[in-house]
MARKE-594762 format. One record per residue: x, y, z of N, C-alpha, C in turn; residue number from 1; chain. Coordinates in pm, whole numbers. Layout:
N
     n.xx     n.yy     n.zz    ca.xx    ca.yy    ca.zz     c.xx     c.yy     c.zz     n   chain
        X        Y        Z        X        Y        Z        X        Y        Z   NUM       A
...
END
This chain:
355
     n.xx     n.yy     n.zz    ca.xx    ca.yy    ca.zz     c.xx     c.yy     c.zz     n   chain
     2280     -333     2148     2171     -418     2195     2042     -338     2202     1       A
     1934     -401     2165     1805     -331     2165     1754     -302     2305     2       A
     1704     -181     2325     1640     -146     2450     1490     -166     2443     3       A
     1439     -184     2321     1295     -189     2303     1235     -313     2363     4       A
     1305     -421     2354     1247     -548     2398     1325     -603     2517     5       A
     1259     -670     2604     1327     -743     2710     1396     -864     2648     6       A
     1498     -913     2716     1559    -1035     2667     1456    -1148     2664     7       A
     1465    -1225     2562     1374    -1340     2551     1430    -1456     2634     8       A
     1342    -1521     2704     1386    -1639     2779     1408    -1754     2682     9       A
     1513    -1827     2708     1542    -1941     2622     1440    -2051     2648    10       A
     1377    -2100     2541     1288    -2215     2552     1325    -2315     2445    11       A
     1307    -2441     2472     1353    -2544     2380     1263    -2552     2258    12       A
     1328    -2555     2141     1250    -2578     2019     1204    -2723     2018    13       A
     1074    -2742     1999     1019    -2876     2006      910    -2892     1904    14       A
      864    -3014     1892      754    -3041     1798      807    -3095     1668    15       A
      720    -3159     1596      758    -3213     1467      689    -3135     1359    16       A
      742    -3142     1241      685    -3063     1130      548    -3114     1093    17       A
      457    -3021     1082      325    -3056     1030      332    -3058      879    18       A
      239    -3124      819      236    -3122      673      204    -2982      625    19       A
      283    -2931      533      270    -2794      487      223    -2794      343    20       A
      115    -2723      313       68    -2720      174      179    -2672       81    21       A
      197    -2739      -29      305    -2702     -121      286    -2563     -177    22       A
      161    -2517     -184      138    -2383     -239      198    -2275     -152    23       A
      221    -2305      -22      279    -2205       66      424    -2176       33    24       A
      487    -2267      -41      628    -2249      -70      652    -2185     -206    25       A
      548    -2142     -271      567    -2074     -398      639    -1943     -375    26       A
      730    -1907     -465      809    -1786     -452      745    -1676     -534    27       A
      677    -1583     -468      618    -1470     -538      692    -1345     -502    28       A
      762    -1280     -599      844    -1165     -568      805    -1048     -655    29       A
      766     -934     -594      729     -820     -675      849     -758     -744    30       A
      829     -711     -865      934     -638     -934      906     -490     -915    31       A
      995     -421     -844      972     -281     -813     1102     -221     -765    32       A
     1108      -87     -754     1227      -24     -694     1244      -69     -550    33       A
     1364      -48     -497     1391      -85     -359     1294      -13     -265    34       A
     1243      -89     -168     1151      -35      -68     1228       49       34    35       A
     1178      169       58     1225      253      169     1099      289      249    36       A
     1074      215      356      945      221      425      956      278      565    37       A
      845      334      608      832      381      747      707      316      805    38       A
      719      266      927      604      209      998      539      319     1080    39       A
      416      355     1046      341      455     1122      218      391     1183    40       A
      182      441     1300       71      383     1375      -53      470     1365    41       A
     -158      412     1309     -291      470     1321     -347      428     1457    42       A
     -336      299     1486     -366      247     1619     -237      219     1693    43       A
     -236      250     1822     -118      217     1904     -154      118     2015    44       A
     -268       53     2002     -311      -45     2102     -256     -182     2068    45       A
     -138     -210     2122      -77     -339     2091       -7     -399     2212    46       A
       24     -322     2312      116     -368     2415       48     -418     2543    47       A
      -70     -366     2575     -134     -405     2700     -278     -446     2673    48       A
     -329     -533     2757     -468     -575     2740     -559     -512     2844    49       A
     -510     -409     2912     -592     -342     3012     -547     -197     3023    50       A
     -631     -115     3086     -599       26     3105     -576       51     3255    51       A
     -454       84     3294     -433      117     3436     -520      235     3477    52       A
     -567      239     3601     -659      345     3643     -610      486     3614    53       A
     -480      510     3630     -429      646     3611     -435      692     3466    54       A
     -462      600     3373     -468      638     3233     -610      634     3176    55       A
     -710      615     3261     -848      608     3213     -904      749     3196    56       A
     -842      824     3108     -877      964     3087     -858      997     2941    57       A
     -965     1039     2877     -956     1068     2734     -862     1183     2704    58       A
     -836     1266     2804     -747     1380     2782     -601     1343     2801    59       A
     -577     1219     2843     -439     1176     2861     -366     1171     2728    60       A
     -247     1225     2727     -158     1215     2609      -16     1220     2660    61       A
       74     1166     2583      215     1170     2622      262     1314     2626    62       A
      329     1353     2731      379     1490     2741      521     1503     2689    63       A
      591     1393     2682      722     1393     2619      736     1266     2539    64       A
      826     1268     2445      844     1149     2362      891     1031     2447    65       A
      971     1058     2547     1020      950     2633      905      875     2696    66       A
      798      949     2735      684      885     2798      604      801     2700    67       A
      633      816     2569      560      740     2468      630      610     2434    68       A
      722      567     2520      795      442     2493      697      331     2460    69       A
      728      257     2354      634      158     2304      599       54     2410    70       A
      695       15     2491      668      -94     2583      590      -48     2705    71       A
      576       82     2727      508      132     2845      373      194     2814    72       A
      347      223     2689      226      295     2653      105      204     2671    73       A
        8      246     2752     -104      155     2781     -210      156     2673    74       A
     -289       52     2674     -408       47     2589     -496      168     2616    75       A
     -552      226     2510     -642      338     2525     -774      306     2454    76       A
     -887      339     2513    -1016      311     2449    -1058      417     2348    77       A
     -965      503     2311     -991      607     2213     -869      617     2122    78       A
     -883      682     2009     -777      690     1909     -662      776     1960    79       A
     -543      717     1966     -423      788     2008     -349      829     1882    80       A
     -388      943     1826     -342      977     1691     -370     1124     1665    81       A
     -277     1192     1596     -291     1333     1561     -276     1345     1409    82       A
     -385     1379     1342     -383     1381     1196     -288     1487     1141    83       A
     -272     1599     1211     -178     1702     1165      -35     1649     1165    84       A
        1     1571     1267      135     1511     1272      151     1407     1162    85       A
       47     1330     1140       43     1232     1031       76     1298      898    86       A
       14     1410      869       36     1478      742      178     1533      731    87       A
      231     1585      841      370     1633      840      465     1519      809    88       A
      443     1405      871      534     1292      853      526     1236      712    89       A
      408     1229      655      395     1180      518      473     1270      423    90       A
      462     1400      441      535     1492      354      685     1486      377    91       A
      727     1468      501      870     1451      529      924     1324      464    92       A
      843     1218      465      886     1094      402      910     1114      253    93       A
      819     1184      189      836     1213       46      964     1292       24    94       A
      986     1393      109     1106     1474       94     1234     1396      114    95       A
     1228     1293      196     1347     1210      222     1370     1106      113    96       A
     1276     1091       21     1290      991      -85     1230      857      -53    97       A
     1150      848       54     1087      722       89      971      694       -6    98       A
      934      566      -19      830      531     -116      722      439      -60    99       A
      725      411       71      625      321      128      595      359      272   100       A
      467      351      309      426      366      448      349      242      488   101       A
      396      175      592      328       58      648      240      110      762   102       A
      112       88      752       16      148      846      -36       43      942   103       A
       -4       59     1069      -57      -32     1171     -199       12     1203   104       A
     -296      -67     1158     -437      -28     1164     -503      -61     1297   105       A
     -487     -183     1342     -547     -225     1467     -694     -189     1479   106       A
     -729     -127     1592     -868      -91     1621     -901       53     1583   107       A
     -822      112     1494     -840      252     1456     -934      270     1338   108       A
     -999      163     1294    -1093      168     1182    -1224      103     1226   109       A
    -1336      165     1190    -1467      106     1217    -1497        8     1104   110       A
    -1444     -112     1116    -1458     -211     1010    -1606     -247      990   111       A
    -1646     -260      866    -1783     -301      838    -1810     -440      894   112       A
    -1711     -527      887    -1731     -665      932    -1734     -677     1084   113       A
    -1660     -591     1154    -1654     -599     1300    -1637     -460     1361   114       A
    -1742     -379     1353    -1733     -243     1409    -1711     -241     1560   115       A
    -1742     -353     1626    -1729     -358     1772    -1584     -346     1817   116       A
    -1489     -369     1727    -1348     -360     1763    -1302     -215     1779   117       A
    -1363     -125     1706    -1314       12     1695    -1314       87     1828   118       A
    -1210      168     1849    -1206      259     1963    -1281      387     1929   119       A
    -1303      470     2027    -1370      598     2006    -1289      685     1910   120       A
    -1357      750     1818    -1295      838     1717    -1217      763     1610   121       A
    -1237      632     1601    -1173      555     1493    -1221      604     1358   122       A
    -1138      583     1257    -1171      626     1121    -1279      537     1060   123       A
    -1363      596      980    -1457      519      900    -1383      457      782   124       A
    -1436      352      722    -1373      298      601    -1357      404      492   125       A
    -1455      494      481    -1445      599      381    -1330      694      409   126       A
    -1309      727      536    -1197      813      573    -1065      745      540   127       A
    -1054      616      570     -931      544      538     -907      542      389   128       A
    -1009      514      310     -992      513      164     -946      649      113   129       A
    -1000      755      169     -961      890      128     -814      915      160   130       A
     -770      871      277     -630      890      315     -537      806      226   131       A
     -580      685      192     -498      600      105     -483      664      -32   132       A
     -588      724      -81     -582      794     -209     -483      909     -202   133       A
     -486      983      -93     -393     1094      -73     -249     1044      -67   134       A
     -229      935        6      -94      878       20      -38      838     -116   135       A
     -120      773     -195      -74      732     -329      -43      853     -415   136       A
     -122      959     -402      -97     1080     -479       36     1144     -441   137       A
       80     1122     -318      209     1174     -274      326     1091     -328   138       A
      296      976     -386      402      889     -436      444      782     -338   139       A
      365      761     -233      394      658     -134      300      540     -154   140       A
      350      421     -131      270      299     -141      220      261       -2   141       A
       90      262       22       39      224      154       26       72      167   142       A
       76       19      276       71     -125      304        5     -145      440   143       A
      -94     -236      449     -161     -258      579      -82     -349      671   144       A
     -102     -326      801      -43     -412      903     -146     -438     1012   145       A
     -170     -565     1040     -247     -611     1155     -162     -714     1227   146       A
     -126     -687     1350      -40     -780     1422     -124     -882     1497   147       A
     -111    -1009     1457     -189    -1116     1518     -111    -1194     1624   148       A
        8    -1148     1661       78    -1210     1773        0    -1186     1901   149       A
       -9    -1284     1988      -90    -1269     2108      -32    -1167     2205   150       A
       95    -1136     2193      154    -1032     2276      110     -893     2231   151       A
       68     -881     2105       41     -748     2049      -98     -738     1987   152       A
     -193     -813     2039     -326     -812     1977     -432     -751     2067   153       A
     -392     -660     2156     -490     -592     2241     -596     -520     2158   154       A
     -558     -481     2037     -651     -411     1947     -771     -497     1910   155       A
     -763     -628     1926     -873     -716     1889     -983     -722     1995   156       A
     -963     -654     2106    -1066     -655     2208    -1095     -794     2262   157       A
    -1221     -830     2277    -1257     -959     2335    -1205    -1077     2253   158       A
    -1184    -1056     2125    -1138    -1167     2041     -993    -1205     2070   159       A
     -919    -1115     2135     -782    -1149     2173     -778    -1258     2279   160       A
     -895    -1284     2342     -902    -1391     2442     -973    -1514     2389   161       A
     -990    -1519     2257    -1053    -1634     2193     -957    -1700     2094   162       A
     -829    -1682     2115     -727    -1727     2020     -743    -1874     1986   163       A
     -733    -1904     1858     -737    -2040     1803     -874    -2105     1812   164       A
     -976    -2030     1846    -1113    -2082     1842    -1173    -2057     1703   165       A
    -1285    -2121     1674    -1349    -2099     1545    -1392    -1954     1529   166       A
    -1443    -1895     1638    -1484    -1754     1632    -1364    -1665     1599   167       A
    -1251    -1694     1659    -1129    -1618     1633    -1089    -1627     1486   168       A
    -1091    -1747     1430    -1055    -1762     1289    -1152    -1685     1200   169       A
    -1280    -1690     1232    -1380    -1620     1152    -1355    -1469     1153   170       A
    -1327    -1416     1272    -1303    -1272     1283    -1176    -1232     1209   171       A
    -1070    -1307     1228     -943    -1276     1159     -960    -1282     1008   172       A
    -1032    -1382      961    -1057    -1394      817    -1133    -1272      766   173       A
    -1237    -1232      837    -1315    -1116      797    -1230     -990      791   174       A
    -1146     -969      892    -1066     -848      899     -961     -843      788   175       A
     -894     -955      764     -793     -959      658     -858     -932      523   176       A
     -971     -995      498    -1041     -977      371    -1083     -831      354   177       A
    -1140     -772      458    -1188     -634      447    -1073     -536      428   178       A
     -964     -556      501     -850     -466      488     -789     -474      349   179       A
     -779     -593      295     -727     -608      158     -814     -531       60   180       A
     -944     -539       78    -1034     -466      -11    -1023     -315       10   181       A
    -1010     -271      135     -995     -129      164     -870      -72      100   182       A
     -765     -152       96     -638     -108       39     -628     -138     -111   183       A
     -742     -175     -173     -745     -204     -316     -645     -311     -356   184       A
     -639     -417     -275     -555     -534     -302     -406     -496     -309   185       A
     -348     -464     -193     -206     -428     -189     -118     -547     -222   186       A
        4     -520     -263       94     -631     -297      152     -698     -172   187       A
      152     -627      -57      206     -681       68      105     -661      180   188       A
      116     -746      283       29     -735      401      113     -781      521   189       A
      140     -690      614      223     -722      730      137     -783      840   190       A
      176     -903      884      101     -978      985      164     -972     1123   191       A
      275     -901     1137      339     -893     1268      397    -1026     1311   192       A
      337    -1090     1409      372    -1224     1459      504    -1227     1536   193       A
      535    -1118     1604      658    -1111     1682      633    -1130     1832   194       A
      734    -1173     1902      740    -1173     2048      626    -1248     2117   195       A
      578    -1354     2058      472    -1431     2124      536    -1528     2223   196       A
      578    -1474     2336      641    -1553     2441      581    -1515     2575   197       A
      596    -1603     2673      548    -1572     2808      625    -1457     2868   198       A
      755    -1448     2837      838    -1341     2894      788    -1203     2855   199       A
      728    -1192     2738      679    -1062     2692      539    -1030     2745   200       A
      480    -1120     2822      343    -1098     2869      331    -1096     3021   201       A
      443    -1080     3090      440    -1090     3235      356     -980     3300   202       A
      336     -867     3233      258     -759     3291      113     -755     3244   203       A
       75     -854     3167      -62     -859     3116     -153     -933     3213   204       A
     -280     -900     3209     -376     -967     3296     -403    -1111     3253   205       A
     -388    -1136     3124     -402    -1273     3074     -284    -1304     2982   206       A
     -216    -1413     3010     -104    -1456     2926     -154    -1565     2832   207       A
     -121    -1551     2706     -165    -1649     2608      -55    -1665     2503   208       A
       -2    -1784     2493      110    -1810     2402       84    -1937     2324   209       A
       78    -1924     2193       74    -2044     2109      218    -2091     2087   210       A
      236    -2219     2075      369    -2271     2047      358    -2402     1969   211       A
      474    -2446     1923      484    -2571     1848      387    -2571     1729   212       A
      318    -2681     1708      236    -2692     1587      116    -2597     1586   213       A
       67    -2557     1703      -46    -2464     1705       -4    -2328     1651   214       A
      114    -2281     1690      162    -2153     1635      169    -2160     1484   215       A
      224    -2269     1432      238    -2281     1287      103    -2299     1219   216       A
       13    -2371     1282     -122    -2386     1225     -187    -2250     1205   217       A
     -183    -2168     1309     -246    -2037     1298     -170    -1946     1203   218       A
      -38    -1956     1203       42    -1877     1110        6    -1911      965   219       A
       -4    -2039      934      -42    -2078      797     -183    -2030      762   220       A
     -271    -2027      862     -404    -1974      839     -397    -1828      795   221       A
     -319    -1745      866     -306    -1604      829     -244    -1589      690   222       A
     -140    -1667      666      -74    -1661      535     -171    -1694      423   223       A
     -250    -1800      444     -344    -1843      341     -449    -1735      315   224       A
     -499    -1672      421     -601    -1569      403     -546    -1447      330   225       A
     -423    -1409      360     -360    -1297      289     -339    -1331      141   226       A
     -292    -1452      116     -265    -1491      -22     -394    -1505     -102   227       A
     -503    -1543      -37     -632    -1548     -107     -669    -1411     -164   228       A
     -628    -1305      -95     -658    -1170     -139     -556    -1114     -237   229       A
     -459    -1196     -275     -361    -1154     -375     -243    -1078     -320   230       A
     -228    -1072     -187     -116    -1001     -127       -9    -1100      -81   231       A
      110    -1049      -62      219    -1131      -11      232    -1110      139   232       A
      231    -1217      219      246    -1203      364      386    -1153      400   233       A
      389    -1072      505      513    -1009      551      513    -1019      703   234       A
      623    -1064      764      626    -1084      908      759    -1039      967   235       A
      755    -1015     1099      879    -1003     1176      940    -1143     1186   236       A
     1071    -1150     1191     1141    -1280     1181     1193    -1333     1313   237       A
     1161    -1269     1426     1230    -1304     1550     1192    -1442     1605   238       A
     1089    -1507     1549     1063    -1646     1587     1189    -1729     1567   239       A
     1267    -1694     1466     1388    -1770     1434     1498    -1753     1538   240       A
     1493    -1649     1619     1595    -1633     1722     1589    -1747     1822   241       A
     1468    -1789     1857     1450    -1894     1958     1435    -2033     1897   242       A
     1383    -2041     1776     1351    -2170     1714     1407    -2177     1572   243       A
     1537    -2164     1554     1591    -2160     1417     1561    -2284     1336   244       A
     1570    -2401     1397     1547    -2525     1320     1402    -2531     1270   245       A
     1306    -2505     1359     1166    -2507     1317     1138    -2398     1214   246       A
     1194    -2282     1237     1171    -2171     1145     1213    -2207     1003   247       A
     1333    -2254      988     1383    -2282      853     1324    -2410      794   248       A
     1271    -2496      877     1203    -2615      830     1064    -2581      778   249       A
      999    -2483      840      856    -2464      816      816    -2328      760   250       A
      908    -2233      755      872    -2100      705      874    -2097      553   251       A
      761    -2066      489      757    -2062      342      843    -1948      286   252       A
      904    -1973      173      983    -1869      106      892    -1759       51   253       A
      765    -1786       41      673    -1685      -10      649    -1573       89   254       A
      687    -1593      215      662    -1494      319      781    -1399      329   255       A
      756    -1271      311      861    -1169      320      905    -1153      465   256       A
     1037    -1145      487     1093    -1144      621     1148    -1007      659   257       A
     1116     -965      781     1179     -847      839     1242     -886      973   258       A
     1370     -923      966     1446     -933     1090     1469     -791     1141   259       A
     1484     -774     1270     1506     -641     1326     1612     -646     1435   260       A
     1685     -536     1443     1790     -520     1543     1811     -371     1560   261       A
     1811     -324     1686     1815     -180     1712     1938     -137     1790   262       A
     2038     -223     1794     2160     -191     1868     2249      -91     1797   263       A
     2354      -47     1867     2440       58     1814     2568        7     1751   264       A
     2582     -125     1737     2702     -179     1673     2670     -308     1598   265       A
     2742     -330     1491     2738     -456     1418     2872     -528     1430   266       A
     2955     -486     1522     3086     -546     1546     3069     -664     1642   267       A
     3092     -788     1595     3072     -905     1682     3153     -897     1811   268       A
     3268     -832     1805     3352     -822     1925     3287     -740     2035   269       A
     3189     -660     1999     3123     -573     2096     2982     -622     2131   270       A
     2948     -741     2084     2814     -795     2108     2817     -908     2209   271       A
     2703     -931     2275     2689    -1051     2355     2627    -1161     2269   272       A
     2604    -1277     2327     2556    -1390     2249     2419    -1364     2186   273       A
     2331    -1294     2259     2198    -1268     2206     2202    -1173     2086   274       A
     2276    -1065     2098     2280     -971     1987     2350    -1029     1865   275       A
     2439    -1122     1886     2498    -1194     1772     2392    -1276     1698   276       A
     2298    -1333     1774     2188    -1407     1712     2100    -1312     1632   277       A
     2070    -1196     1690     1983    -1099     1622     2043    -1059     1487   278       A
     2167    -1014     1488     2229     -967     1363     2264    -1082     1270   279       A
     2297    -1198     1328     2333    -1313     1245     2219    -1364     1161   280       A
     2094    -1332     1202     1980    -1382     1126     1971    -1319      988   281       A
     2021    -1196      971     2022    -1136      838     2100    -1225      741   282       A
     2217    -1269      785     2301    -1353      700     2239    -1491      680   283       A
     2180    -1547      786     2121    -1680      775     2001    -1680      681   284       A
     1918    -1578      688     1805    -1567      596     1854    -1557      452   285       A
     1963    -1485      432     2020    -1474      298     2070    -1609      249   286       A
     2140    -1681      333     2192    -1813      296     2079    -1909      258   287       A
     1966    -1895      325     1853    -1986      303     1762    -1940      189   288       A
     1790    -1823      131     1716    -1780       13     1586    -1706       39   289       A
     1574    -1639      154     1453    -1564      185     1465    -1418      140   290       A
     1358    -1364       89     1352    -1221       60     1342    -1145      192   291       A
     1409    -1028      197     1415     -954      322     1389     -805      304   292       A
     1327     -748      408     1323     -603      426     1375     -580      568   293       A
     1506     -569      587     1561     -548      721     1505     -423      784   294       A
     1489     -428      917     1428     -317      988     1520     -264     1097   295       A
     1543     -135     1093     1619      -66     1196     1532       37     1264   296       A
     1593      114     1354     1514      211     1430     1604      312     1498   297       A
     1549      430     1522     1615      529     1607     1569      513     1751   298       A
     1500      406     1778     1437      384     1908     1537      388     2023   299       A
     1654      328     2003     1751      314     2111     1872      404     2096   300       A
     1900      449     1977     2018      531     1951     2003      599     1816   301       A
     2098      682     1779     2087      758     1654     2177      706     1543   302       A
     2227      582     1557     2317      528     1455     2265      400     1392   303       A
     2165      338     1451     2126      203     1408     2074      196     1267   304       A
     1987      289     1226     1923      277     1096     2025      280      983   305       A
     2113      377      987     2214      386      881     2310      268      887   306       A
     2344      223     1008     2432      108     1022     2366      -19      970   307       A
     2234      -32      992     2160     -147      942     2166     -151      790   308       A
     2145      -38      727     2149      -32      580     2289      -69      531   309       A
     2391      -11      591     2529      -39      548     2561     -188      563   310       A
     2523     -246      676     2554     -387      702     2481     -479      605   311       A
     2353     -455      586     2273     -545      503     2302     -527      355   312       A
     2344     -411      314     2385     -392      175     2504     -482      142   313       A
     2587     -508      241     2704     -595      220     2672     -742      242   314       A
     2567     -770      320     2539     -906      364     2437     -979      277   315       A
     2342     -904      221     2231     -966      148     2242     -936       -1   316       A
     2230    -1038      -83     2237    -1018     -228     2117     -938     -276   317       A
     2140     -852     -372     2037     -758     -414     1906     -822     -461   318       A
     1906     -938     -528     1776     -994     -568     1684    -1026     -451   319       A
     1742    -1053     -335     1661    -1088     -218     1650     -973     -117   320       A
     1726     -867     -141     1715     -749      -55     1613     -655     -119   321       A
     1487     -664      -73     1381     -586     -136     1377     -442      -87   322       A
     1446     -414       23     1448     -278       72     1469     -274      222   323       A
     1432     -161      283     1451     -140      427     1329      -71      485   324       A
     1311      -93      616     1204      -23      688     1260       32      818   325       A
     1213      149      855     1243      204      986     1117      195     1072   326       A
     1136      162     1199     1024      142     1291     1040      236     1410   327       A
      972      349     1411      991      446     1520      944      398     1656   328       A
      839      317     1662      779      271     1787      742      388     1878   329       A
      672      482     1817      613      594     1888      474      619     1828   330       A
      380      664     1908      250      700     1851      262      822     1762   331       A
      165      840     1676      163      956     1585      100     1072     1661   332       A
      180     1133     1748      135     1240     1836      236     1354     1835   333       A
      190     1473     1866      275     1593     1860      399     1584     1950   334       A
      391     1530     2072      512     1523     2154      623     1438     2093   335       A
      586     1353     1999      684     1264     1936      731     1314     1800   336       A
      688     1433     1761      715     1480     1625      863     1487     1595   337       A
      941     1547     1681     1084     1563     1652     1154     1428     1642   338       A
     1112     1334     1727     1168     1199     1717     1134     1137     1582   339       A
     1009     1147     1540      968     1094     1410     1048     1159     1297   340       A
     1066     1289     1305     1139     1361     1199     1284     1314     1192   341       A
     1347     1291     1308     1484     1242     1310     1491     1100     1254   342       A
     1390     1018     1283     1384      883     1229     1383      886     1076   343       A
     1300      973     1020     1291      985      874     1421     1040      817   344       A
     1481     1136      886     1607     1193      838     1716     1088      831   345       A
     1719      997      928     1822      894      929     1811      802      808   346       A
     1691      755      779     1678      668      662     1696      748      534   347       A
     1662      878      540     1683      964      424     1830      973      386   348       A
     1917      975      485     2062      980      456     2107      852      386   349       A
     2049      739      426     2084      613      359     2031      611      216   350       A
     1913      667      195     1857      672       60     1948      751      -32   351       A
     1998      864       15     2089      945      -67     2219      871      -94   352       A
     2265      798        7     2393      727       -6     2386      616     -109   353       A
     2272      548     -118     2264      430     -204     2176      451     -328   354       A
     2131      571     -352     2051      596     -472     2143      618     -593   355       A
END
């Protein structure tokens, strides 16, 4: 069972299907080698919408990896990132045989369209372009990630409190367009969209949850903006845990799916009802014909990533299994280096096993 997330409260799936543009259901699938990806954070501002007084210090940094737990790490008004660690991890990824880095950008870039979002010491667009060039030279494919789920959009600053307004749509459109251009029109764009529930926002100063047709309206907006730029939308799939009927009724096949599960067993006899739902979604997505990049992690234990690969290799047919991603859920900081290295080593063992 995952330790990263609190249990989700059960809420009734409701609402009727909105009319969905037929173009959203087009099946666009890249032809490429299997994806072996790592999620790295340039920005780590996703979990809280405020800074507790004890953390209002630019010199604050995690002193141990345990203190960098994703669910406890507060919003910071400055860049929580170590470029030396970033470079070590990129080289370790290459050594492990990985071929993709998904970069959570958030407020770590001084966007030309909305520089007001950037935290102190954020990268300039030129700096980001230079790093992307370096990444490609290493043989890694850089993919952008902006999480627009209201539980994880602290990086948007004041706009995180304008959700579903015209101003909000304008800002999101600008950011997606600019990021696509910065990344030279990547083939994929990760939109996040996970854990948008009240249960995940109990410690926030403002709770904001879209649901029913409004959630889908905004989701289709993000999908459309990504597709306008020639990229394929990519999302976390956990909406389906709570709303399976709506999910499979309304989720376009054009959207790449990353279900995630961080537990230490895939044995149904050792799972509770919730963890059976988590792991069962891999099979259900396969039955329904969705392309997948299953996601594991060393976040909770040291066996999940390899077990995820073994399980999904048997469960998902190869045409729809586009690859795998590991999600460390730690900032790119020196105290977390050994954890990051172990995360890469775990997926590296799977790469050797299945290459």
